[in-house]
VOGU-3710 file (C-alpha; in Angstrom, 3 decimals, decimal comma):
1> mrtsagnnla> 121,819/89,459/104,947  123,663/90,212/101,720  126,996/89,966/103,527  125,914/86,679/105,066  124,945/85,335/101,634  128,308/86,441/100,238  130,145/84,723/103,075  128,135/81,583/102,448  129,064/81,613/98,748  132,742/82,214/99,529
11> hsarvaaiat> 132,814/79,464/102,154  131,153/76,980/99,794  133,616/77,952/97,044  136,574/77,359/99,380  135,261/73,958/100,385  134,642/73,058/96,733  138,163/74,219/95,779  139,745/72,121/98,525  137,730/69,077/97,460  138,725/69,665/93,829
21> vviaavylla> 142,434/69,957/94,693  142,312/66,721/96,685  140,526/64,902/93,870  142,951/66,397/91,318  145,896/64,995/93,288  144,232/61,591/93,459  143,442/61,795/89,746  147,060/62,603/88,845  148,333/59,692/90,921  145,780/57,344/89,375
31> vsaldvvvne> 146,453/58,331/85,742  150,233/58,256/86,314  149,977/54,731/87,666  147,723/53,776/84,743  150,201/55,228/82,216  153,065/53,304/83,768  151,099/50,045/83,797  149,905/50,422/80,177  153,354/51,410/78,897  155,044/48,551/80,727
41> rlsaqvrtrv> 152,522/46,028/79,474  152,831/47,128/75,836  156,654/47,194/76,071  156,623/43,723/77,606  154,556/42,438/74,686  157,109/43,915/72,256  160,022/42,322/74,135  158,232/38,987/74,139  157,628/39,038/70,373  161,209/40,112/69,598
51> aaaldpdvsv> 162,645/37,409/71,865  160,394/34,805/70,230  161,763/35,788/66,791  165,284/34,930/68,031  164,295/31,582/69,530  167,602/29,888/70,465  166,057/26,473/69,801  165,619/27,349/66,109  168,614/27,465/63,767  169,738/30,790/62,351
61> asvishaqsl> 169,044/29,594/58,817  165,463/28,715/59,737  164,949/32,087/61,429  166,252/33,893/58,369  164,175/31,783/55,997  161,023/32,452/57,996  161,716/36,204/58,137  162,297/36,380/54,396  158,976/34,667/53,710  156,948/37,287/55,648
71> hrsedpddvp> 155,023/39,907/53,671  156,250/43,435/54,351  154,183/46,570/53,709  155,755/49,928/52,882  155,137/51,194/56,418  157,925/49,917/58,689  155,772/50,594/61,755  153,268/48,018/60,515  155,760/45,136/60,756  155,532/43,079/63,947
81> vllwevdsqg> 159,182/41,955/63,954  162,090/42,836/61,609  165,332/40,888/61,155  168,881/41,902/60,221  172,211/40,067/59,707  175,383/41,716/60,972  178,784/40,342/59,878  181,940/40,315/61,935  182,913/43,707/60,473  179,713/45,332/61,767
91> rsravtagap> 178,039/45,643/58,370  174,305/44,959/58,448  171,937/43,509/55,875  168,156/43,601/56,140  166,682/40,118/56,091  163,065/41,342/56,245  162,071/43,268/53,150  161,662/47,003/53,716  163,448/47,084/57,064  165,245/50,407/57,743
101> alprrtwstg> 169,037/50,604/57,829  170,549/49,311/61,054  173,059/51,635/62,725  176,617/50,365/62,871  177,582/49,549/66,458  178,965/46,893/68,734  176,317/44,257/69,509  175,719/42,109/72,547  172,976/39,768/73,682  171,240/42,432/75,731
111> aitlgmgpsp> 168,118/44,367/74,665  168,470/47,991/73,537  166,295/50,774/72,131  167,569/52,763/69,145  166,062/55,548/67,089  165,688/54,364/63,511  163,771/56,560/61,130  160,577/58,173/62,410  160,246/55,953/65,502  162,441/54,095/67,987
121> fhlqarkapg> 162,921/50,324/67,780  163,340/47,708/70,437  166,278/45,482/69,371  167,732/42,188/70,575  170,732/40,291/69,116  171,770/36,630/68,828  175,178/35,274/67,777  175,323/33,852/64,263  177,833/31,408/62,747  181,060/33,024/61,504
131> ggwlvagesl> 181,232/35,587/64,306  178,316/37,695/63,146  175,001/38,607/64,763  171,364/38,087/64,032  169,384/41,160/65,173  165,598/41,266/65,620  163,601/44,382/66,351  160,112/45,861/66,475  159,001/49,444/66,131  157,747/51,145/69,286
141> advghvrsil> 155,515/53,461/67,256  152,343/51,610/68,310  153,352/51,870/71,939  153,940/55,591/71,566  150,681/56,030/69,702  148,656/54,300/72,409  150,458/56,327/75,066  149,750/59,563/73,170  146,029/58,735/72,878  145,858/57,903/76,580
151> lsfeavvgpi> 147,601/61,145/77,584  145,355/63,211/75,293  142,258/61,584/76,752  143,474/62,220/80,288  144,351/65,836/79,456  140,865/66,493/78,032  138,787/64,513/80,527  140,743/65,613/83,610  139,910/69,366/83,516  136,294/68,704/82,537
161> mllaiflgsw> 135,899/66,232/85,385  137,547/68,571/87,895  135,375/71,489/86,764  132,274/69,328/87,160  133,465/68,226/90,611  134,099/71,830/91,647  130,680/73,012/90,480  128,976/69,971/91,981  130,767/70,426/95,302  129,898/74,115/95,287
171> viglsasapv> 126,213/73,433/94,668  126,150/70,683/97,290  127,917/72,974/99,742  125,381/75,725/99,144  122,503/73,270/99,522  123,978/71,789/102,700  124,715/75,155/104,281  121,380/76,737/103,331  119,440/75,113/106,228  122,212/76,091/108,638
181> ertrrrqlef> 122,124/79,664/107,363  118,335/79,771/107,613  118,534/78,434/111,158  121,163/81,013/112,077  119,085/83,868/110,658  115,993/82,512/112,363  117,821/82,375/115,678  118,950/85,990/115,268  115,441/87,094/114,369  114,023/85,022/117,205
191> aadashelrt> 116,406/86,621/119,716  115,566/90,115/118,449  111,810/89,485/118,512  111,973/87,833/121,923  113,907/90,787/123,292  111,279/93,156/121,929  108,359/91,161/123,345  110,021/90,836/126,763  111,028/94,485/126,830  107,434/95,723/126,498
201> plsvieaevg> 105,983/94,284/129,740  109,214/95,048/131,591  108,994/98,685/130,472  105,376/98,883/131,632  106,242/97,366/135,005  109,204/99,687/135,441  107,106/102,731/134,503  104,272/101,795/136,869  106,627/101,173/139,773  108,532/104,398/139,096
211> lslsmprpap> 105,315/106,388/138,933  104,041/104,871/142,164  107,292/105,684/143,976  107,655/109,184/142,604  104,960/110,788/144,775  102,286/109,882/147,304  99,082/108,714/145,647  95,600/107,647/146,786  95,090/103,991/147,608  92,910/103,308/144,522
221> dyraslervs> 95,725/104,585/142,293  98,203/102,255/143,958  95,772/99,377/143,490  95,319/100,214/139,791  99,099/100,330/139,326  99,530/96,984/141,059  96,827/95,454/138,872  98,599/96,684/135,742  101,916/95,371/137,084  100,240/92,033/137,847
231> aegrrlrriv> 98,743/91,832/134,344  102,086/92,581/132,711  103,751/90,063/135,010  101,297/87,376/133,898  101,903/88,290/130,278  105,651/88,136/130,835  105,314/84,726/132,487  103,240/83,394/129,567  105,811/84,600/127,041  108,667/83,013/128,992
241> edllwlarfd> 106,752/79,739/129,349  106,041/79,640/125,620  109,665/80,390/124,801  110,849/77,638/127,122  108,356/75,203/125,600  109,551/75,983/122,076  113,203/75,787/123,138  112,711/72,350/124,712  110,716/71,186/121,713  113,392/72,375/119,253
251> seppppgeep> 116,251/70,779/121,169  114,604/67,403/121,701  110,961/67,035/120,698  109,283/64,274/122,720  107,956/61,308/120,727  104,229/61,026/120,013  102,140/59,081/122,508  101,592/55,367/122,084  97,843/55,392/122,815  95,192/56,593/120,355
261> vdvaviassc> 93,561/59,868/121,363  89,963/60,814/120,601  90,160/64,227/118,937  86,413/64,763/119,326  86,571/64,411/123,117  89,450/66,851/123,396  87,787/69,344/121,032  84,526/69,193/123,009  86,327/69,657/126,315  88,325/72,594/124,987
271> serfapvaea> 85,199/74,226/123,564  83,499/73,918/126,959  86,430/75,721/128,587  86,192/78,581/126,091  82,399/78,881/126,238  82,527/81,603/128,967  85,118/83,520/126,937  82,910/83,397/123,836  79,830/84,360/125,861  81,611/87,350/127,381
281> rlihlavdca> 82,420/88,555/123,875  78,878/87,850/122,602  80,277/85,217/120,208  78,231/82,187/119,198  80,469/79,131/119,732  79,170/76,054/117,867  80,606/72,559/118,302  80,161/69,632/115,905  82,257/66,707/117,138  79,941/63,816/116,262
291> adppplikap> 82,294/61,823/114,025  81,954/58,226/112,855  84,158/56,199/112,884  85,801/57,436/116,121  88,399/60,130/115,282  91,394/58,459/116,869  94,977/59,569/116,272  98,275/58,649/117,908  99,559/61,710/119,747  100,105/62,987/123,304
301> pewidrltgv> 96,665/64,194/124,508  98,119/67,312/126,144  99,588/68,360/122,798  96,236/68,078/121,002  94,557/69,933/123,868  97,025/72,801/123,587  96,704/72,859/119,794  92,909/73,065/120,006  93,129/75,761/122,673  95,379/77,890/120,464
311> lvdnacrytp> 92,985/77,654/117,511  89,807/78,313/119,520  91,370/81,214/121,405  92,616/82,747/118,152  89,157/82,412/116,606  87,472/84,027/119,624  90,074/86,769/119,847  89,750/87,922/116,234  86,011/87,425/115,819  84,069/90,671/116,397
321> kggsvkvsva> 81,230/90,869/118,925  78,134/89,073/117,722  80,176/86,854/115,415  80,437/83,081/115,192  83,091/80,432/115,859  82,647/76,796/114,874  84,714/73,822/116,061  84,189/70,549/114,191  85,838/67,157/113,899  85,661/64,955/110,797
331> sgasrvgliv> 86,625/61,297/110,512  87,039/59,210/107,391  88,319/55,783/106,567  91,952/56,829/106,958  91,966/60,498/107,997  90,917/62,604/110,988  90,345/66,339/110,682  90,075/69,143/113,244  88,504/72,337/111,846  88,133/75,717/113,556
341> edsgpgippa> 86,292/78,460/111,658  85,323/82,023/112,531  83,558/85,043/111,108  86,488/87,384/111,702  88,573/89,286/109,143  90,215/86,116/107,829  93,834/85,583/106,837  95,082/87,228/103,601  96,691/84,699/101,208  99,893/86,770/101,170
351> ergqlfdrfh> 100,276/86,299/104,937  99,679/82,546/105,060  103,265/81,666/104,244  104,448/83,437/107,427  101,475/82,466/109,552  103,445/80,029/111,732  106,597/82,123/112,134  107,438/82,961/115,705  106,421/86,459/116,816  104,676/87,037/113,501
361> rlsdepggag> 101,378/88,873/114,058  98,769/89,977/111,554  97,407/92,773/113,719  98,231/94,867/116,767  95,478/93,212/118,806  96,734/93,338/122,425  97,348/90,237/124,482  99,280/88,048/122,058  102,968/87,639/121,376  102,818/85,688/118,120
371> lglaiadsvv> 103,883/82,357/119,641  100,594/80,460/119,766  100,493/79,360/116,128  104,232/78,593/116,219  103,541/76,172/119,078  100,517/74,774/117,217  102,631/74,215/114,101  105,279/72,361/116,146  102,575/70,065/117,494  101,074/69,430/114,057
381> rstgghwrvg> 104,422/68,646/112,444  105,518/66,364/115,287  102,293/64,361/115,199  102,380/63,846/111,435  99,551/66,279/110,710  99,054/68,611/107,764  97,687/72,156/107,757  95,054/73,490/105,414  94,464/77,228/105,823  91,684/78,856/103,849
391> dsalggarme> 88,521/80,918/103,932  85,507/79,868/105,946  81,882/79,906/104,879  81,325/82,007/108,016  83,306/84,797/106,381  86,597/84,524/108,276  89,473/82,063/108,521  89,293/78,283/108,316  92,104/76,378/110,099  92,098/72,655/109,380
401> inwhragpse> 94,507/69,929/110,469  94,415/66,394/109,086  96,042/63,323/110,639  96,273/59,663/109,784  93,512/57,856/111,695  94,606/55,206/114,191  92,874/51,868/113,580  90,582/50,207/116,165  93,172/47,473/116,730  95,473/50,103/118,286
411> wtphrrnrhg> 92,900/50,990/120,968  93,374/48,851/124,070  90,782/48,701/126,887  93,148/49,500/129,736  94,377/52,612/127,975  90,840/53,702/127,189  89,747/53,352/130,817  92,824/55,156/132,008  92,000/58,208/129,941  88,253/58,080/130,448
421> sgradtnies> 87,050/57,193/126,931  90,005/58,912/125,385  89,810/62,210/127,232  93,134/64,000/127,556  94,925/63,045/130,745  96,262/66,493/131,454  95,738/69,482/133,687  92,967/71,565/132,153  93,759/75,250/132,218  91,241/77,835/133,330
431> papahgvsr> 89,147/79,334/130,520  91,733/81,974/129,736  93,295/82,643/126,350  96,060/80,257/125,344  99,527/81,548/126,055  100,899/83,983/123,551  98,263/83,239/120,936  98,367/85,571/117,972  97,822/85,268/114,274
//
């Protein structure tokens, strides 16, 4: 189990790592595209402002006069647009106060980027009278600053986000795989327990047949052996039938019935079937199914009949001779309850969490395989019921199931007549213990 848990952790970590790598690649593509778009937009704004300062429709004298009238702070990066005059010899003169020195070079009307002082400048030139040039430029320091902030933010947020995605994916993977792992372990345990339960009657049958064939024996001995083989064969058949029922139910549980079922009628009928069993064991079987309003629920009647049979058989099986078993039905405004109590040893609180596990038994009482309550639990869950397991006033266990009560409007006359006042339309088994019943 420890190895399985380790494999589950490693598998979830691999899945989380793959998801993180994929998201990291998408993140890098997204932030790269964002950086390009932001940089291009800011650069375009700079080019637009510089080109506007060299408006060809405005005379050079007017451009120079306007530039000279602008206030200039000591920080050259704080100036939107700077202006220079370049004569025909290539000597430059700052028109805007505080503008840095312009490098000496050959000018043309195209846009260029030059490093001037602590930051690069975007520059554009326009011909001036006398063969000189009028050069306008703006610092790209703001563009670089914005780009630096954006990159720093991406560098800090990216790893944090990817770490959160990895941890989140890992936790989600563990949560998603936990039910699968539980199911896998349950299947392994189920196969091992089923093998053990099937092996026991097969071993008895094999031993009885081998003993009978080993030497001649009197006729009564052969008859006794055949009776034991027959009993083990019946037990084997009941186990196989219960396993098949659970397997079909797990693979595709049938939907609940459409017609309301009277729980009191089914409980009374089931109690009548078990009356000879209780009498043979000197057990007082009491029935209290007088409920008002009618205890109607929506469920297949054969399911409720089997559920009641499991509970009554369990109560009779574990109640000592001279004890008591009580079957009662309660009905309220919105709920219907089926209660089976006994005066047996009860169910320890520590065992109640595993009470409905398959092949789980609280005692070595012969005759059961630990499947009865598993079947009962499948029925309860599929019909929307809820268990309440506790101690009975009789001194033993109290098994109670509550359902939502079906309203009178859901009871139609033709359905009621068909089932004979709500009685289960199913083949009633002989008063023998329910298949594989065991606490």
